[in-house]
N, C-alpha and C positions, 0 to 999 in steps of 0.2 A: 613201736616201729610199724610203719605202714606196710601191711602185708602185700607182696606182689600179686598174690592170688586175687586181691580185690581190685586190681588194675585191669583195664581193657587189654585184650590179647595183643593189640598192636604195641602197647607200651611194654608189656612183658617180653615180647619177642625182641624188641629193639633196645631193651635196657642195656646199659654199658656195664662197667665195673660196679660191683656191689659194695666195695670198700673204698672210701674216699679219704683224702687228706684234708684236714681242717686248716684253713687259712684265716688269720685274723682279718676282720673287715677293714680295719684302719690300714693295715699293711697293703691289702688289695687296693683300697681306694687311692692310696698315695702312689703306688706303682703305676696304676692306670693314668692318674693325673700326670705323673712324670713322663709317661710315654707320649701322651698327647702334647704336653708342653714341649717336649723334645722335637716334635714335628712342626712346631711353630704356632700352635693354638694358644689363644689368650687364656688367662687364668679362669675367667667365667666359663669359657668353652670347655676347658679341660675338666673343670669341676662338674659341669653338666654331664659330660661324657662319663666321668667316673661314677657319678650318681646313677646314671642309667645302667652301667655295667654291674654296680653293686646290686641294683634291683633285679636285673636279669639273673645273676648267679644266685641270689637269695631264693628266687622262685624256681630254680632248677632249669632255666632256659639255657641249656648247654650249646645250642646251635647259634645263639646270638649273644654270647658273653663277650668279655673284653678281647679274647683271642680273635673271634670273628670280626668284631668291630674294627680292630686295628689292622686286621688282614684286609678288609674291604677298603680301609683308608689308604693302605699302601698301594693296592691295585688300582683303585678308581678315585681316590680322594686327594689328599695332599701330595701323595707320591706321583700323581699324574696330572695334576691341575684340575681335576674334577671337583675338588673342594678347596675353598680359599680360606685359610685361617684368618680370623679377625674380620671377616666380611660382616657388613651391617644389613639388617633386614629393612626393606623399604615397603611401606604400606601404600598400596595402590588405591586409586579412587574407587569407591563403591557407592551406589545410590540406595543401598539397602542397609537399614540401621543395624540389623542383627547379623550381617554378613560382612566379613573383611577379606580382602585379597592382598596377599603378601608376595613380594619378590624376595626370596631368600638370598639371592646373589651368590649362590653356591656355598653358603655357610654350612658348617657342620650340622648334621641332621638332628642330633639329640637336643641341643639347646633350642633349636627352632621348634621342635615338637613339644617340648615342655612349655615354651612360651605360648604356642598356639593353643594348646589345650587349656592353659590357664585363662587365656583371653576368651575362649569359648564358654568357660564357666562363668566368667564375668558377664558376658552377653546373655547367657541363659538366666542369670539372676535378674537381669533387667527386662528381657523380652520373652522369657520362657524357653527360647531356643537360640543357639548361637552357632555360627559356622565360620571356619577360616579355611580358605583355599590358598595353596602356596605353590608358586612356580619357581623354577631354577633351584631345585633342591638337591641335597645329597642324602642318601638313604638314612632313615631314622632307626632301622633295625627292628626291634621287637615292639610292634604296635600295641600288643596286649598290655605292656607295662604302663603306657600313657592312659589308656582307658580304665585300667584297674585303679590307677591313682585317682582319677576323677570319680569313679564309682565309690571309692572308699570315702569320698567327701559328699556323697549323697546324690550324684547325678547319673543319668543315663548317657553313655558316651560311645562314640563310634569314630573310627578312623580307617582310611585305606590309603595306600600309596602305590606308585609304580616302582618296580625294582630297579636296581642299579644296572642291570644287564638283562637282555632278552635271552633266556636260557631254557624256555619251555616250548615244546612242540605242540601246536594246537591239535585238538581232537581230529584224528584222521589225517594229520599232516606228517611231514618228515623233517622240516627245518624249524629251528627255534625262533619264534617271532614274538613271544610274550614273556613278561616277567613272571616271577613266582607270586607277585601281586596279592599280598595278604589283606584280609578283612579282620577287623577287631571291634567287637562290641563288649560292653561291660554294663552291669546293672547293680544298683545299690541294694544288695541282699545280705549285708553283714549281720544285721539284726536278726535275720531268719536262719541262716546257715553258717554264720561265723566268718564269711569271706565274700567278696564281690563275685558274682557269677560272671565269668569272662569267656566269651566265645571268640577264639582267636586262632586263625589258621592261614597258612599259605595255601594258595589254590593249586599248587603243584602237589603231586603225591607225597613228596618230601621236600624240605628246603635244601638248597645246595649246601647250607651249613651242616645239615644232617649227613650229607654225602661226605663232607670233610671230616666230620666226627667219626663216621664209620671207618674211614680210611685210617684215622689216627688209632682207632681201637682194633683194627684188623677184623672188622665185621662185614658180612654180606648185606647188601641192600634188600629191602622187601621186593617181591615180585611186582612188576608194573610201575616201578618208580622212575626208571631212567633208561636212556638209550645211549649207544656208543656213537662214534663219529659217522657211522653209516646208517644211523637211525634204527639199529637193531636193539631190542630190549636186552638189558644186561643187569646182573646183580653185583657185578664187580665194581666197587667204587673207584678203582684205578682206571677203568675203561669208560666210566660214565662221563659224558660230556654235555648232555642235555637231559632235561627232566620231562615227565609226562604229567598232564592234569590229573588231579584226584577225581574219582567218580566220572571218568570219561567226559561226556558232553556237559555234565552238570558243573564240574570244576572249570571246564573251558568257558562256560557262560559266565561264571563268577569272576574269572580273571579278566574277561572282556570288560566287565563293569569298571574296573580300575583304569584300564586303557582309555575307555570312552570318557570317563570323568576327567582324566588327565588331559585328553584332547580338548575338552571344553575349557579347562583352566589355561592351557598354553603349551602342553607337552607335544613333542614332535613324534616321529615314527619310532616304535619300540626298538627296532634293530639298530638304531643309531646310538642308543644309550650305552655309556661306558666305552665308546669307541671314538676314534678321530672322525670329525664330521666336516662336510664341505662348508665353505664360507657362507655365513648367513643361516646355517642350520643349528639345531639344539640337540644336546645329548643328555640333558639333566632329567631327573625324576620329578614327580609332583606328589604333594600331600593334600589330603582332604580330612578335615576334623569337624565333628559335630557334637554338640552337647545339648541335652534336653533336661530341663528341670521337671521332676516328676509332677509337680503341681500343674504344669502346662498341659498334662494329659488327663487330668482328673475330671471326669464327667459327674462325679458325685452321686451316681446311681447304682451303687453296689448292692448286691443281694443281701438280704438279712440285715440291712442297715450297717454293713461293715464299713470301716474306714479303708482308705487306699492301702495302707500298710497291712491291715488285717486281711484284706482281699488278696494281696500278693502272697501272703503266707498260705492262705487256704488253697490257692491255685497251685503253688509249689508243692504243698503237702499232697495234693491229689495226684500230681504228675509222678511223684516217686512213692506213691502208695500202691495199693492193690497188688502187692507182691514184687514191686519194683524197688524195694528198699536198698538193694545192693548195687543199683545203678549209681553212676557218678554224675555230679554236676560239672558242667564246664567250669574250669578254674579250680576244681577241687585238688587236682594233682599239683598244681602250682602252689596252692595254699598249704598242702601237706609238705611240699619241698621247703617252703618258708618255715614251717614248724620244725622240720628236721634240722634246718640250718640253725634255728634258734637253740634247739636242744644240743646241737654239736658245739655251739659257742663260736661259730664262724662260718665261712663259706666253704662249700664242699667241691673238691676238684679231684680228677683222676691223675694218675702218675703222668700220663701223656700230656694232660693239660698243664701240669706243673713244668714240664719240659718246655712247653711253648711260652709260659710265663718267664722262664729263665732266659729265653732268647729275647724277649721284650726288655727284660732288665738289662741285658748286655747292650742292647741297642741304645738305651737312653742313659746308661751309666748309673743305674739304680742298683742298690745292693740286692743280690739274688737271694731268694728265700732258701733257708737251710732245711732241706727236705727231711733230714734225719731228726730235726727237732720238732717236726709237725706231728700232732696226734692224728690218729685215724678214726673213722666213724663208719660203722657198718649200717647199710640201709637194706 
């Protein structure tokens, strides 16, 4: 069992229940597919959405699991016209061989993201680097999952997106004009540390999904995470209406990157996203994906005649040497969650989450899970 004492303080203080219910992966997959199909999504779209939610829950991403995904779809997606089931991706003209530009036409975000990252890998195989920019998107949720998948196949991968809603107050401001705007990097380090190194974070102090999670679990928010309707900081998740950047001006600068990249792609003003817009305006999000083949970076001039792979290991060993052995690699907590899920024999959910899944089952007419028959697993 992964000792909580080995986890950073922010994870220890924010951890939820320590005993989870174990749900069979196939049962979870089929319920999520059924929920998306009930809302009009095609078979391939529902399959991609379920694949994503399986991946998120396997790696302990409680803030972006199926509950969050379907909640967002209800608020901003198929429930409000922000996402169009069955939409087709249109590839726009590009004069650069390693760059593609897509119009998602408001298609569900998860299948778009899987396809875009796959295309980036194909371009990287041919050109050393590949990028896909996407306009008219609906949120793809946990970017770390897409780059993790690419890194597990041997690539360096990056993605960012603009969020479905402007809900973050800029540094020094009072009104939310920015999204939580995540950045996600992953590196192919499985041969060295047993898992891909994944640097993945929202640029707000917490994600709004974490606020919803704290509300479900009856927990207080960390200091400096959110403000109420008057712009006053609050730890009460029931009063939190807007978020704050992490790291003050530093997080603010990072979330600006997403907005400016989106502006170059075709995104409009952040405060229109997720809301009714005037004629001729846009309220959709944008995606950016990039994949680099490690060989494209190889100068071949490593010290001591090392290979690229040997050099990477030497560098990583040095970083967590010198008494730093108890530090964690980014992605280590997610890898441990996946190990725990494997040891438990299924996906791990809290009692509050099971209640939400029961509501989803009722919505789509799928048989509700019998909680009394589920095994529990202590973490």
